[in-house]
N, C-alpha and C positions, 0 to 999 in steps of 0.2 A: 177688229174681228168681233163679230157679235154672236150671241147664242140665242137670238130672238126666236128662232124657228123650232126650238126644242122646249118641251115642258120641263118644269123643275125636276120632276122625278126622272125623266129621261136623262137630264144632265147628270144627276147623281148616279144613276145606274151605269152611265157610260164610263165612269171613273173606276169601276170595279177592276178592270183588267189593265189599267194604265197607272200603275203605282208611282212611277217617276213623275209623270205629269201631275198627278194628284198631289204629291209632296211639294213640287215646285209651286203649283197653284195655291196650296194652303199657305206656304211661306210668303209668296209675293202678294196674294190676295189679302192677307192679314196685315201687311205692312201699312197700307194706305189708311185704314181706319185707326190703327194704333198711333201713327204719326199725327193724324189730324187731332185725335183726342189729346195727346201729350202737348202738341204745340198750342192748341187752344186753351188748355187748362194751366199750362206752366209757363210757356215762353212768351205769349203775346202780352202779358202784363208788363214785361220789361222792354219788348220790342214790338210795338204795334204793327209795323210793316209785315210781320209774320202772318197777319191775317190773310195775306195773299196766298200763302201756302195752304192755309185752312180752306180757302175758297177753291183752290185747285183740287184739293182732296175731296171736298164735297161734290164738286162737279164730276170727278172720276167715279166716286162711289155711288153718288146719287143716280147716275144713269143705269147702273146695274140693279140697284134696289128698285127703281121705278119699273124697269123691264120685268123683274120678277113679280112685283106687286100687280102689274097689269095682267100677267098670266094667271095670277091667283083669283083676282076679282073681276076681270074683264071690264072694269069701269075706270076711266082715266082719273076721275076725281078721288076715288078711293086709293088708287095707286099713288097719286100725288100726295095725298094726305099722309099715307103710310111712310112715304119717303121723307117728307118734311119732318114728321114725328121722330123717326129714327135718327136721321142725320143731325137735326138741330138739338135733340135731347143729348146726343153724344157731345156736342160742342158747348152748349150753354147751361146744362144742368149739372150741378154737383151732387154726388150721392149715388146710391145704389141704382137709381133709374138710368143714369148714364152708363153704368157698367153693363146693365142688361142690353141697352141699345147697342153698345159697342160689341158685345158678344154676337148679337144677331147680324150686325154689319160685317163682322169678321166671317161668319158662316156664309152669308150671301156672296160676298166678294171672293172668298176662297174657292167656293164651288164654281162660281162663274169664271174665274181665272183658270182653274184647272180644266174645266170643260172647254174653254177657248183654246187651251194648249192641245188638248186631244183632237178637237175638230181641225185645228190648224195643221197638226201633224198628219192627219188623214188626207187633207187636201194636198199637202206637199208630196205625199207618197203616191198619189194617183198618177 
């Protein structure tokens, strides 16, 4: 389910009256970036095969981030650069920069997931 036809502000505004979907979206949407961060920074050192989990998380999160960035700048190369910057900073950089990138990824993925739940529920109830 995509949220590509709605602006970012429309997505956020649509959550106002859907508290349960918002809560679930916040929880589920934040899990992916946090798992990617933890696996990349802690577990891949001992088990390199876990980079597959990181790759899956980057693919999942990256599509949401790219869609949002494309709405912001209307230029694919800026959207792609923004996505690469955030996703790979979270995975490969140690320090406060990765924390900031992780926070932004949590925000984007959480709102995107919550909005997808709201839109999906509306379609189901029609």
